[in-house]
Backbone bond lengths (Angstrom), bond angles and torsions (degrees), N, CA, C in turn:
res aa  C-N    CA-C-N  psi(-1)  N-CA   C-N-CA  omega(-1)  CA-C   N-CA-C  phi
1 M - - - 1.462 - - 1.538 109.96 -
2 T 1.326 116.40 129.66 1.454 120.15 -179.68 1.525 110.76 -71.99
3 R 1.336 115.53 164.76 1.460 119.91 179.63 1.533 110.88 -62.39
4 R 1.340 116.61 -40.07 1.465 119.28 179.87 1.522 111.45 -65.08
5 A 1.325 116.40 -40.68 1.465 119.74 178.64 1.523 110.62 -65.35
6 G 1.334 116.40 -39.81 1.456 119.74 177.97 1.517 111.69 -64.20
7 L 1.338 116.41 -40.23 1.463 119.70 178.84 1.525 110.58 -65.92
8 A 1.333 116.53 -39.82 1.465 120.14 177.29 1.525 110.97 -62.69
9 A 1.337 116.77 -39.83 1.464 120.29 178.16 1.528 110.75 -63.92
10 C 1.321 116.96 -39.15 1.472 120.60 177.82 1.522 111.23 -65.10
11 V 1.335 116.71 -39.62 1.463 120.83 177.66 1.532 109.97 -63.28
12 L 1.330 116.28 -42.76 1.462 120.54 178.22 1.523 111.05 -62.00
13 L 1.335 116.29 -43.71 1.466 120.32 178.85 1.523 110.78 -64.78
14 L 1.326 116.86 -36.18 1.464 120.18 175.93 1.525 110.60 -63.04
15 G 1.333 116.51 -40.03 1.464 119.79 177.27 1.516 111.83 -60.90
16 V 1.332 116.94 -42.12 1.469 120.79 177.77 1.530 110.35 -62.47
17 T 1.327 116.94 -40.76 1.464 121.27 179.93 1.518 111.00 -66.28
18 I 1.340 117.60 -36.46 1.465 120.82 176.08 1.520 110.26 -61.99
19 V 1.326 116.41 -43.02 1.474 120.32 178.05 1.519 110.45 -60.82
20 L 1.336 117.13 -44.31 1.465 120.22 178.27 1.520 110.94 -62.27
21 G 1.341 117.03 -38.15 1.451 120.72 179.09 1.512 112.81 -64.08
22 L 1.340 116.69 -33.37 1.463 120.62 178.33 1.525 112.27 -77.79
23 A 1.329 116.39 -25.66 1.466 119.89 -173.90 1.519 113.94 -96.28
24 I 1.334 118.26 -27.83 1.465 121.41 -170.97 1.525 110.29 -104.34
25 G 1.317 115.17 136.33 1.465 120.65 177.52 1.507 110.06 -179.51
26 A 1.328 116.20 -158.76 1.462 119.84 176.64 1.522 110.25 -57.94
27 R 1.330 114.97 -31.67 1.467 120.22 172.72 1.522 107.76 -124.62
28 D 1.329 116.49 114.45 1.456 120.28 179.21 1.524 110.37 -72.97
29 L 1.323 114.81 143.50 1.459 121.29 178.08 1.527 108.99 -122.32
30 S 1.329 115.73 137.90 1.464 118.92 176.22 1.525 108.87 -71.79
31 W 1.336 115.57 161.57 1.458 119.39 -178.27 1.525 111.02 -62.86
32 D 1.348 117.46 -36.45 1.461 120.53 177.69 1.524 111.03 -61.39
33 V 1.329 115.61 -41.94 1.467 120.23 179.03 1.529 110.41 -65.91
34 V 1.326 116.73 -40.79 1.466 120.23 178.67 1.521 110.67 -62.50
35 L 1.343 117.45 -44.70 1.462 120.98 179.18 1.523 111.13 -61.72
36 H 1.334 116.41 -43.02 1.464 120.30 178.89 1.529 110.62 -63.31
37 A 1.330 116.46 -42.12 1.465 120.79 179.60 1.526 110.88 -64.95
38 L 1.338 117.11 -37.96 1.463 120.60 178.75 1.529 111.21 -65.38
39 R 1.336 116.35 -36.31 1.464 119.77 -178.18 1.527 112.92 -78.08
40 T 1.331 117.16 -39.24 1.464 119.93 -168.85 1.527 114.94 -110.99
41 R 1.347 116.46 -24.18 1.468 121.81 -174.76 1.532 112.15 60.47
42 E 1.310 117.31 23.08 1.463 121.28 -175.15 1.519 111.23 -92.16
43 G 1.352 115.25 150.74 1.451 122.79 170.48 1.521 114.25 71.90
44 E 1.326 112.82 -171.86 1.460 119.38 -178.64 1.521 111.49 -65.68
45 A 1.342 116.66 -38.06 1.465 120.04 179.30 1.526 110.47 -63.08
46 G 1.325 117.24 -39.75 1.462 120.43 177.51 1.513 111.94 -62.49
47 E 1.322 116.56 -39.80 1.460 120.57 178.29 1.528 110.54 -65.24
48 I 1.336 116.53 -42.79 1.465 120.41 -179.47 1.530 110.67 -63.01
49 V 1.329 116.21 -46.68 1.463 120.36 -175.36 1.526 111.28 -69.08
50 W 1.336 117.41 -48.89 1.460 120.34 -172.11 1.529 113.24 -81.49
51 A 1.321 117.43 -35.45 1.466 119.66 -175.20 1.527 112.92 -90.87
52 V 1.335 117.15 -23.10 1.472 119.80 -173.96 1.526 111.89 -116.37
53 R 1.308 117.21 -56.57 1.464 119.32 -167.73 1.525 113.73 -83.60
54 I 1.309 118.40 -35.07 1.465 118.98 177.38 1.530 111.18 -66.71
55 P 1.349 119.68 -45.64 1.469 118.36 177.25 1.523 113.86 -58.45
56 R 1.339 117.77 -43.73 1.461 118.42 -178.66 1.530 111.44 -71.34
57 T 1.335 117.42 -27.92 1.455 120.04 175.47 1.519 111.08 -68.78
58 I 1.325 116.81 -43.98 1.468 120.85 178.32 1.529 110.19 -63.05
59 L 1.324 116.63 -42.46 1.464 120.13 177.82 1.534 110.70 -62.33
60 A 1.333 116.36 -40.91 1.466 119.63 178.78 1.530 111.04 -63.05
61 L 1.334 117.00 -39.18 1.462 120.32 178.13 1.528 110.80 -62.86
62 C 1.335 116.31 -46.07 1.474 120.46 -177.89 1.525 111.35 -68.45
63 V 1.326 116.57 -49.21 1.462 120.84 -176.81 1.528 110.90 -67.77
64 G 1.337 117.03 -42.83 1.458 120.06 179.75 1.515 112.39 -61.96
65 A 1.342 116.74 -44.14 1.460 120.07 178.18 1.526 110.76 -63.60
66 A 1.335 116.63 -42.12 1.466 120.50 -179.08 1.520 111.51 -62.00
67 L 1.331 117.17 -48.05 1.460 120.51 -177.72 1.526 111.73 -70.32
68 G 1.335 116.92 -36.01 1.461 119.65 177.97 1.521 111.81 -64.07
69 V 1.335 116.55 -48.05 1.465 120.67 179.43 1.524 110.57 -65.57
70 A 1.332 117.09 -41.35 1.468 120.29 179.21 1.518 111.13 -61.47
71 G 1.321 116.90 -40.47 1.463 119.47 177.91 1.517 112.62 -64.31
72 A 1.337 116.40 -42.37 1.464 120.10 178.60 1.529 110.71 -62.97
73 L 1.326 116.83 -42.54 1.460 120.38 178.12 1.524 111.24 -63.15
74 M 1.330 116.22 -44.54 1.462 120.63 -176.50 1.521 110.85 -61.93
75 Q 1.321 116.80 -43.37 1.457 120.07 -178.99 1.525 111.76 -69.71
76 A 1.323 116.82 -35.00 1.463 119.72 178.89 1.524 111.35 -71.39
77 L 1.325 117.15 -42.06 1.460 121.04 -175.39 1.528 112.25 -71.97
78 T 1.332 116.52 -34.82 1.464 119.91 -179.28 1.523 112.02 -92.45
79 R 1.339 116.33 -9.39 1.477 122.18 -175.19 1.524 110.80 54.58
80 N 1.309 114.11 34.78 1.473 120.95 179.56 1.522 108.02 -122.68
81 P 1.337 118.13 110.15 1.464 120.36 -176.22 1.521 114.00 -68.03
82 L 1.334 117.74 -11.41 1.458 120.67 178.18 1.530 111.41 -105.55
83 A 1.334 116.60 12.72 1.467 120.08 178.59 1.523 109.94 -72.70
84 D 1.326 114.64 142.40 1.462 122.01 -179.87 1.524 107.69 -124.66
85 P 1.333 119.00 145.96 1.464 120.13 178.75 1.525 113.66 -55.64
86 G 1.331 116.72 -26.03 1.457 120.03 179.25 1.518 113.67 -64.43
87 L 1.351 117.08 -11.80 1.463 120.30 178.29 1.525 112.14 -61.77
88 L 1.332 117.20 -22.96 1.462 120.60 179.83 1.525 112.53 -80.16
89 G 1.322 117.38 2.13 1.462 119.80 178.24 1.513 113.96 78.24
90 V 1.342 116.63 17.45 1.458 120.95 -175.80 1.530 111.65 -61.92
91 N 1.326 116.67 -50.75 1.467 120.13 -177.84 1.521 111.70 -61.73
92 A 1.329 116.08 -45.88 1.456 120.10 -178.74 1.524 111.21 -65.35
93 G 1.325 117.07 -39.35 1.462 120.42 178.99 1.509 112.23 -65.32
94 A 1.336 116.27 -42.40 1.463 119.78 178.74 1.526 110.84 -64.42
95 A 1.330 116.95 -43.19 1.468 120.51 179.79 1.524 111.47 -63.41
96 A 1.328 116.47 -43.39 1.460 120.15 -179.96 1.524 111.15 -62.04
97 A 1.323 117.12 -40.85 1.457 120.50 179.99 1.526 111.58 -65.39
98 V 1.332 116.73 -41.02 1.465 120.34 179.10 1.524 110.75 -63.29
99 V 1.317 116.52 -45.18 1.465 120.75 -178.76 1.531 110.86 -66.73
100 L 1.322 117.40 -43.65 1.461 120.16 178.88 1.527 111.35 -63.60
101 G 1.329 116.66 -35.23 1.456 119.89 177.35 1.513 112.18 -61.15
102 V 1.336 116.98 -39.26 1.467 120.91 177.77 1.521 110.32 -66.42
103 V 1.321 116.71 -45.66 1.465 121.20 -178.16 1.526 111.30 -63.06
104 L 1.321 116.97 -38.56 1.461 120.93 -177.78 1.526 112.99 -82.11
105 G 1.327 116.04 -1.82 1.455 119.79 177.26 1.510 114.66 74.17
106 L 1.333 117.13 26.92 1.461 120.30 178.03 1.531 109.86 -71.55
107 P 1.337 117.66 160.02 1.473 120.56 -177.34 1.521 112.17 -53.29
108 D 1.327 115.84 139.13 1.457 121.95 -178.77 1.527 109.75 -96.54
109 G 1.312 116.30 163.77 1.455 121.29 178.72 1.514 110.87 128.69
110 D 1.340 115.93 170.04 1.463 120.80 -175.70 1.526 112.09 -64.48
111 V 1.328 116.93 -44.72 1.469 119.73 -176.58 1.529 111.74 -68.30
112 P 1.349 119.86 -49.81 1.469 118.37 176.32 1.523 112.96 -58.33
113 R 1.349 116.77 -38.19 1.464 119.66 178.84 1.534 110.68 -65.56
114 L 1.325 116.37 -38.87 1.463 120.60 177.38 1.524 110.99 -61.86
115 I 1.329 116.49 -46.03 1.462 120.64 -178.73 1.524 110.63 -64.57
116 L 1.329 116.90 -42.43 1.462 120.49 177.60 1.529 111.21 -61.01
117 A 1.329 116.02 -44.17 1.462 119.97 -179.38 1.528 110.94 -63.87
118 L 1.323 117.39 -39.03 1.461 121.06 177.66 1.527 110.75 -62.92
119 I 1.331 115.66 -45.61 1.462 119.92 -179.92 1.530 110.96 -63.34
120 G 1.332 116.52 -46.00 1.462 120.33 -179.67 1.510 112.43 -62.69
121 A 1.336 117.03 -42.73 1.463 120.49 179.04 1.525 110.67 -63.91
122 G 1.331 116.31 -41.74 1.456 120.15 -179.81 1.517 112.89 -65.50
123 L 1.340 116.75 -43.47 1.462 120.35 -179.56 1.535 111.19 -65.74
124 A 1.342 116.47 -42.17 1.463 119.63 179.49 1.531 110.76 -63.25
125 S 1.327 116.40 -43.07 1.465 119.95 179.45 1.526 111.16 -64.01
126 A 1.337 116.25 -42.79 1.462 119.92 179.51 1.526 111.06 -62.45
127 L 1.326 116.48 -39.10 1.461 120.16 179.65 1.524 111.25 -66.08
128 V 1.321 116.38 -41.70 1.468 120.32 178.90 1.528 110.02 -61.90
129 M 1.329 117.13 -45.08 1.468 120.32 -179.16 1.523 111.52 -66.95
130 A 1.335 116.93 -31.30 1.464 120.57 -177.98 1.528 112.26 -76.07
131 L 1.328 117.22 -20.68 1.460 120.17 -175.06 1.522 113.53 -75.59
132 G 1.313 117.16 -17.44 1.460 117.28 177.64 1.512 112.69 142.22
133 H 1.342 115.35 -173.98 1.456 121.16 -173.61 1.513 113.47 -79.42
134 S 1.319 118.20 -19.13 1.462 120.35 -179.00 1.525 109.22 -84.59
135 L 1.335 115.70 81.47 1.462 120.81 -173.92 1.526 112.12 -63.54
136 I 1.332 116.41 -36.57 1.460 119.41 -176.50 1.525 110.44 -65.05
137 L 1.328 116.71 -45.41 1.466 120.00 179.53 1.524 111.32 -67.96
138 A 1.332 116.36 -45.13 1.458 120.03 179.71 1.522 111.01 -63.14
139 G 1.336 116.00 -43.24 1.465 119.91 179.37 1.512 111.96 -63.68
140 A 1.331 116.74 -40.89 1.463 120.25 178.75 1.521 110.94 -63.97
141 A 1.340 116.63 -40.85 1.465 120.10 -179.07 1.527 111.55 -66.28
142 I 1.335 116.52 -46.51 1.469 120.33 -179.55 1.529 110.35 -65.66
143 T 1.332 116.68 -41.53 1.462 120.05 179.47 1.523 111.10 -62.46
144 A 1.334 116.88 -44.16 1.467 120.35 179.77 1.528 110.84 -63.36
145 T 1.324 116.57 -41.16 1.466 120.08 -179.59 1.523 111.35 -64.67
146 L 1.324 116.30 -48.10 1.467 120.05 -178.33 1.531 111.64 -68.51
147 T 1.325 116.43 -36.08 1.463 119.60 177.16 1.519 110.79 -63.50
148 G 1.341 116.72 -41.71 1.463 120.23 175.87 1.518 111.93 -62.87
149 L 1.342 116.42 -39.47 1.467 120.40 177.38 1.522 111.34 -61.74
150 V 1.326 115.95 -46.18 1.466 120.56 179.46 1.523 110.95 -62.26
151 A 1.341 116.70 -43.54 1.467 120.48 179.95 1.518 110.93 -62.06
152 G 1.322 116.63 -43.01 1.460 119.86 179.82 1.520 112.60 -63.54
153 I 1.329 116.42 -44.53 1.464 120.25 -178.66 1.521 111.12 -66.05
154 T 1.337 116.71 -45.41 1.468 119.44 -176.57 1.528 111.86 -68.92
155 L 1.329 118.09 -25.51 1.461 120.21 175.37 1.526 111.62 -72.03
156 L 1.320 116.40 -30.56 1.462 120.93 -176.01 1.534 113.11 -94.44
157 D 1.319 116.48 -21.74 1.465 120.36 -174.95 1.526 109.54 -124.35
158 Q 1.317 116.99 108.20 1.457 121.56 -176.99 1.524 111.66 -64.53
159 N 1.328 116.84 -37.84 1.459 120.57 -179.88 1.524 110.86 -63.56
160 A 1.326 116.08 -43.35 1.465 120.33 177.80 1.526 110.51 -63.13
161 F 1.327 116.48 -39.82 1.462 120.28 178.94 1.521 111.34 -63.54
162 D 1.342 117.24 -40.84 1.459 121.02 -179.89 1.525 111.24 -62.06
163 H 1.334 116.93 -41.62 1.455 119.99 177.78 1.530 111.12 -68.50
164 Y 1.311 115.57 -42.16 1.459 120.67 -174.53 1.527 111.58 -67.06
165 R 1.311 117.43 -41.41 1.463 119.59 -173.78 1.531 111.91 -68.01
166 F 1.334 117.06 -26.16 1.459 118.68 176.04 1.527 111.70 -82.12
167 W 1.327 116.21 -30.78 1.457 119.23 -179.12 1.519 112.37 -79.69
168 V 1.340 117.38 -34.02 1.460 120.86 -170.53 1.524 112.67 -71.53
169 V 1.345 117.49 -21.09 1.467 120.21 176.15 1.524 107.56 -87.08
170 G 1.325 116.72 100.57 1.459 120.51 -176.77 1.519 111.73 -60.54
171 T 1.329 116.45 127.83 1.459 120.77 -177.46 1.515 110.62 -148.69
172 L 1.325 115.71 150.06 1.464 122.05 174.71 1.514 111.46 -94.52
173 A 1.319 117.66 -9.19 1.462 121.68 -176.78 1.524 110.56 -76.43
174 D 1.334 114.76 151.65 1.472 122.56 173.92 1.525 112.43 57.04
175 Q 1.325 116.85 32.08 1.459 121.30 175.58 1.523 108.64 -108.47
176 T 1.314 116.87 149.40 1.460 121.09 -179.59 1.522 110.11 -113.87
177 L 1.328 114.74 154.27 1.458 119.69 179.69 1.522 112.23 -73.69
178 D 1.338 117.62 -10.68 1.465 120.09 177.15 1.529 110.94 -58.46
179 L 1.332 116.13 -32.08 1.459 119.69 -178.12 1.530 112.03 -65.61
180 L 1.345 116.89 -24.93 1.457 119.80 -179.98 1.524 112.17 -67.89
181 R 1.329 117.03 -19.78 1.465 118.96 176.37 1.521 111.07 -62.09
182 Y 1.326 115.92 -30.23 1.464 120.84 -178.67 1.530 111.84 -95.57
183 A 1.322 116.52 -41.90 1.463 119.79 -177.34 1.522 112.56 -86.31
184 G 1.338 117.34 -24.02 1.458 121.09 -177.23 1.523 114.07 -56.84
185 P 1.332 118.93 -48.93 1.471 119.09 178.71 1.529 112.96 -60.65
186 V 1.325 116.61 -33.81 1.470 120.17 178.08 1.527 109.79 -67.33
187 L 1.335 116.52 -44.86 1.464 120.22 177.22 1.524 111.06 -60.58
188 L 1.335 116.58 -43.87 1.461 120.71 -178.74 1.529 110.65 -63.08
189 A 1.325 116.68 -43.22 1.468 120.28 178.57 1.528 110.56 -61.07
190 G 1.329 117.00 -42.46 1.456 120.50 178.54 1.512 112.42 -62.51
191 L 1.333 117.13 -41.69 1.465 120.42 -179.91 1.526 111.51 -67.48
192 V 1.334 116.81 -39.53 1.469 120.26 178.84 1.529 110.44 -62.70
193 I 1.325 116.29 -44.63 1.469 120.00 178.31 1.523 110.34 -63.57
194 A 1.334 116.56 -40.37 1.467 120.29 -179.94 1.526 111.22 -61.56
195 V 1.335 117.13 -40.43 1.467 120.32 177.98 1.524 110.59 -63.34
196 G 1.329 116.17 -41.91 1.458 119.50 178.52 1.514 112.55 -64.58
197 V 1.318 116.79 -42.17 1.459 121.33 -179.86 1.526 111.14 -68.78
198 G 1.334 116.45 -34.24 1.461 120.50 -176.17 1.507 114.06 -58.50
199 R 1.337 116.89 -23.39 1.458 120.22 -177.90 1.526 112.84 -66.93
200 V 1.331 117.22 -25.52 1.468 119.65 -175.36 1.529 112.53 -116.17
201 L 1.323 118.08 4.24 1.463 119.54 -178.17 1.530 111.33 -63.04
202 D 1.330 117.37 -38.05 1.469 119.71 179.48 1.519 111.31 -65.01
203 V 1.330 116.40 -30.87 1.463 120.41 -179.17 1.521 110.72 -72.22
204 I 1.327 117.42 -48.54 1.465 119.15 -178.03 1.516 111.68 -73.18
205 A 1.350 117.78 -15.41 1.462 119.87 174.85 1.522 111.69 -64.42
206 L 1.317 116.58 -19.48 1.470 121.17 178.03 1.526 112.02 -76.03
207 G 1.334 116.68 -9.82 1.453 121.15 -176.49 1.516 109.97 117.83
208 D 1.332 116.59 155.16 1.458 120.01 -176.32 1.527 111.70 -63.01
209 D 1.320 117.70 -43.27 1.468 120.40 -178.24 1.525 111.12 -65.30
210 S 1.319 116.37 -46.61 1.469 119.70 179.81 1.525 110.85 -65.78
211 G 1.344 115.95 -39.74 1.456 119.65 178.59 1.515 112.22 -62.29
212 A 1.336 116.00 -43.00 1.464 120.02 178.62 1.520 110.78 -65.00
213 A 1.335 116.85 -38.19 1.463 120.50 179.18 1.525 111.91 -64.58
214 L 1.337 116.34 -27.57 1.463 120.77 -179.64 1.530 112.20 -91.86
215 G 1.337 116.16 7.03 1.459 119.50 173.73 1.516 115.50 100.78
216 A 1.327 119.09 0.71 1.467 121.51 179.84 1.523 109.55 -88.57
217 N 1.292 115.74 161.97 1.469 122.46 175.13 1.528 107.05 -116.63
218 P 1.342 117.65 92.04 1.470 120.16 -173.84 1.527 113.82 -56.72
219 A 1.329 117.88 -42.44 1.467 120.48 -177.85 1.516 110.97 -63.80
220 R 1.330 116.21 -45.48 1.472 119.51 -179.89 1.524 110.92 -67.11
221 T 1.330 116.29 -40.54 1.462 120.16 178.25 1.522 110.97 -60.80
222 R 1.334 115.92 -43.32 1.463 120.27 179.78 1.534 111.33 -63.79
223 L 1.331 116.59 -41.14 1.457 120.66 179.69 1.520 111.36 -63.58
224 W 1.333 116.34 -47.80 1.460 119.05 179.14 1.530 111.57 -65.83
225 G 1.320 116.36 -38.24 1.459 119.32 178.71 1.513 112.41 -63.54
226 L 1.317 117.04 -43.69 1.460 120.01 178.69 1.529 111.35 -68.46
227 T 1.324 116.55 -31.43 1.471 119.73 174.14 1.521 110.33 -63.15
228 A 1.341 116.36 -42.26 1.465 119.94 177.18 1.524 111.07 -62.32
229 V 1.331 116.66 -42.55 1.472 120.28 178.13 1.525 110.61 -59.71
230 A 1.333 116.62 -44.52 1.460 120.68 -179.04 1.530 111.21 -63.32
231 L 1.338 116.76 -43.11 1.465 120.30 179.99 1.530 111.13 -64.78
232 L 1.336 116.16 -46.47 1.464 120.47 -177.09 1.522 111.62 -65.69
233 C 1.332 116.32 -48.74 1.463 119.66 -178.23 1.524 111.66 -70.40
234 G 1.318 116.69 -38.12 1.454 119.35 179.36 1.508 111.83 -61.95
235 A 1.328 116.95 -46.59 1.459 120.29 179.96 1.527 111.53 -66.59
236 A 1.338 116.56 -42.46 1.468 119.95 -179.90 1.526 111.21 -63.34
237 T 1.325 116.91 -44.32 1.464 120.66 179.88 1.521 111.12 -66.60
238 A 1.331 116.59 -38.57 1.455 119.82 178.30 1.528 111.62 -64.58
239 L 1.327 116.84 -33.20 1.461 120.65 -177.69 1.527 112.86 -72.45
240 V 1.321 117.05 -49.01 1.471 120.08 -169.52 1.526 113.71 -125.65
241 G 1.339 117.83 3.30 1.452 119.55 -175.78 1.523 110.65 88.72
242 P 1.316 117.64 174.29 1.469 120.71 -177.05 1.526 112.75 -71.60
243 I 1.318 115.62 132.75 1.469 122.64 176.22 1.523 107.52 -128.69
244 G 1.309 116.40 114.19 1.447 121.12 -174.97 1.513 113.73 -90.70
245 F 1.331 115.50 164.49 1.461 126.28 170.68 1.523 114.71 73.27
246 L 1.324 118.80 -21.04 1.461 119.37 -178.45 1.526 110.36 -63.72
247 G 1.341 116.44 -47.96 1.453 119.97 -179.74 1.517 113.50 -68.02
248 L 1.325 116.70 -18.37 1.466 120.98 177.52 1.519 111.29 -83.50
249 A 1.319 117.22 -46.74 1.458 121.24 -170.96 1.523 113.77 -81.46
250 V 1.334 117.59 -37.40 1.465 120.54 -173.28 1.532 112.83 -60.67
251 P 1.349 120.29 -46.09 1.468 118.26 178.57 1.525 114.11 -60.23
252 H 1.337 116.83 -32.26 1.462 119.65 176.80 1.523 110.85 -66.09
253 A 1.326 116.56 -41.78 1.461 119.98 176.23 1.529 110.25 -62.26
254 A 1.331 116.56 -39.89 1.467 120.49 178.70 1.522 111.00 -62.63
255 R 1.347 117.32 -43.04 1.463 120.51 -179.73 1.523 111.87 -64.87
256 L 1.331 116.45 -35.25 1.464 119.33 178.31 1.528 111.50 -63.07
257 I 1.337 116.22 -29.78 1.464 120.36 -176.50 1.530 111.55 -88.98
258 C 1.327 116.74 -44.34 1.469 119.16 -168.49 1.522 114.14 -112.80
259 G 1.335 118.84 -3.12 1.443 119.77 -179.02 1.519 112.83 87.94
260 A 1.328 116.77 -157.11 1.461 121.39 -169.47 1.522 114.44 -98.49
261 R 1.337 119.45 7.10 1.463 121.04 178.49 1.523 109.34 -72.49
262 Q 1.351 116.06 118.62 1.455 119.93 -170.18 1.530 113.64 -66.70
263 R 1.326 117.71 -37.47 1.467 118.06 179.58 1.518 111.79 -64.82
264 W 1.322 116.18 -35.83 1.459 119.43 176.43 1.530 110.79 -70.63
265 I 1.325 116.12 -37.27 1.471 119.47 177.26 1.529 110.60 -61.53
266 L 1.337 117.37 -41.47 1.464 120.90 177.46 1.532 110.72 -62.42
267 A 1.340 116.39 -43.80 1.468 119.83 -179.78 1.524 111.58 -63.65
268 Y 1.330 115.39 -45.92 1.467 118.91 178.67 1.531 111.25 -64.35
269 S 1.327 117.23 -39.69 1.464 120.57 -178.97 1.523 111.10 -64.61
270 A 1.343 117.02 -33.44 1.462 120.64 178.61 1.527 111.84 -66.96
271 I 1.333 117.19 -24.01 1.467 121.34 177.64 1.528 111.26 -94.61
272 L 1.326 116.51 -43.74 1.463 120.13 -177.39 1.527 112.11 -69.20
273 G 1.345 117.90 -30.04 1.462 120.42 178.95 1.521 112.38 -58.00
274 P 1.346 118.27 -58.17 1.472 118.85 177.19 1.523 113.45 -64.46
275 L 1.338 117.26 -30.90 1.460 119.84 177.60 1.528 110.85 -61.73
276 V 1.325 116.81 -48.89 1.470 121.03 -180.00 1.528 110.78 -66.35
277 L 1.337 117.60 -41.84 1.459 120.20 -178.29 1.521 111.55 -65.98
278 L 1.329 116.89 -42.66 1.468 120.04 177.55 1.526 111.48 -64.80
279 A 1.329 116.51 -41.30 1.464 120.18 178.31 1.527 110.80 -61.57
280 A 1.342 116.81 -42.07 1.466 120.49 178.11 1.522 111.01 -65.33
281 D 1.329 116.49 -37.17 1.463 120.48 178.52 1.520 111.33 -65.02
282 V 1.329 116.21 -44.35 1.465 120.44 177.88 1.527 110.76 -63.71
283 L 1.329 116.74 -41.72 1.459 120.63 178.43 1.530 110.87 -61.39
284 G 1.324 116.82 -39.44 1.459 120.27 178.12 1.517 112.73 -64.53
285 R 1.325 116.95 -32.66 1.468 120.27 177.44 1.527 111.42 -71.36
286 I 1.331 115.43 -37.16 1.465 119.59 -177.65 1.530 111.07 -73.63
287 A 1.322 117.10 -37.22 1.460 121.70 -170.30 1.516 113.88 -72.00
288 A 1.329 118.97 -22.31 1.469 120.06 -172.38 1.523 112.20 -132.09
289 R 1.313 117.43 34.80 1.458 119.72 179.01 1.529 111.50 -58.92
290 P 1.337 118.47 144.24 1.469 128.66 2.91 1.528 113.78 -82.30
291 G 1.333 117.72 1.37 1.459 120.52 175.09 1.517 109.60 -90.76
292 E 1.320 116.75 -151.56 1.452 120.79 176.93 1.523 109.80 -159.03
293 I 1.320 115.23 159.14 1.463 121.83 174.94 1.520 107.60 -99.69
294 E 1.334 117.14 131.48 1.469 120.22 -178.66 1.522 110.52 -58.55
295 V 1.327 114.84 146.05 1.456 120.25 -173.20 1.526 111.91 -63.58
296 A 1.342 118.39 -31.72 1.468 119.95 179.24 1.522 111.28 -65.70
297 I 1.334 116.62 -33.90 1.464 120.32 178.19 1.526 109.98 -69.31
298 V 1.334 116.09 -43.56 1.466 120.07 177.97 1.522 110.41 -61.22
299 M 1.345 116.55 -43.58 1.463 119.99 178.73 1.522 111.25 -62.45
300 G 1.342 116.94 -37.03 1.454 120.09 177.56 1.516 111.96 -65.09
301 L 1.336 116.48 -42.62 1.462 120.74 179.39 1.526 111.56 -64.55
302 I 1.343 115.91 -35.64 1.461 119.95 178.46 1.528 110.75 -80.99
303 G 1.334 115.37 -41.62 1.455 120.17 -171.30 1.513 114.96 -72.58
304 A 1.326 117.70 -33.90 1.464 119.79 -178.37 1.527 111.89 -59.76
305 P 1.337 119.62 -49.52 1.476 118.13 176.45 1.526 112.97 -62.28
306 V 1.353 116.48 -35.69 1.461 119.63 178.44 1.523 110.31 -63.77
307 F 1.335 117.00 -43.34 1.457 121.34 179.49 1.528 110.98 -61.39
308 I 1.327 116.68 -44.07 1.460 120.78 179.20 1.529 110.67 -62.32
309 A 1.341 115.60 -42.68 1.463 119.63 179.40 1.525 110.88 -63.87
310 L 1.341 116.68 -41.09 1.458 119.94 179.36 1.525 111.28 -64.90
311 A 1.320 115.87 -42.11 1.457 120.14 -178.32 1.530 111.81 -64.67
312 R 1.334 117.08 -26.72 1.462 121.20 -177.83 1.525 112.37 -94.24
313 T 1.335 116.97 -1.05 1.448 120.53 -176.39 1.519 110.25 -104.01
314 R 1.294 117.30 127.25 1.467 120.93 -177.64 1.525 111.69 -68.55
315 K 1.309 116.09 -24.46 1.456 118.45 -176.47 1.516 113.51 -63.29
316 V 1.328 117.95 -21.69 1.460 118.29 -177.17 1.528 111.20 -68.64
317 A 1.321 118.27 -12.64 1.460 119.35 178.53 1.516 112.40 -73.59
318 D 1.333 116.66 -15.11 1.455 119.83 -176.74 1.514 110.41 -93.30
319 L 1.342 117.05 103.12 1.451 121.49 176.92 1.530 109.65 -106.26
């Protein structure tokens, strides 16, 4: 199967998953009912589809694509097959900003929290990149520091803890598309930069000296690539909270299908990311009816065994 055919198959499978996401929930809807609701927006089914399931589906598409592409970029830029976008301290920075906003008495609500999370994620990522070339060590240090700060504040401030505990469980439920007005441009900027960087990722994969000899600028490429990772992960985390393992696992699935060509890996990751996230969301709805399990929890339950398997497999060393 060619790479284009494989990508088309992934797009088709994503379409099927979108249909399942619109039909399955606390109240299952037949496909005929879903089609009628999409056309007319009438009745209870119309309210369920348009007010609840379409917004969370759109968010899953945006967040899944962002985290998938960010993971592929992170692994390519660091040449570490076990690298995760969270290494830049994005999750910890966003959490710290949200908690500090509560303590400082800043305006509450979804939009202010989104803006705070974006700022915190961006500042943490910038600090990690400024500390030096060892991103893993710098990211671990910044993440540990910010995590300790968040733990200390939430232990001392009940109000901050109440806000934090609802935000820290990443979920697609009860989110509105209004937030995309603020996070959407950030996501778009990250994707545009990622496309530009993707053109030279295969060149710098040969090594900095070889890449420079072939006309690439490894340092500049790495800087722009990490900027894209920060924008994509920051916006995604600000929208739905932290979701782990997606950025780690999706690029590996892409490599299994399309090989080691980085531009193809980015394209596949942009499709497989929302596919996996939507599938996990649907699984969470089915597993705990009439309630649901948050998608970040489902991803953790799926991702932890995948991470262990990857860490024990020698093949992950081949990027």
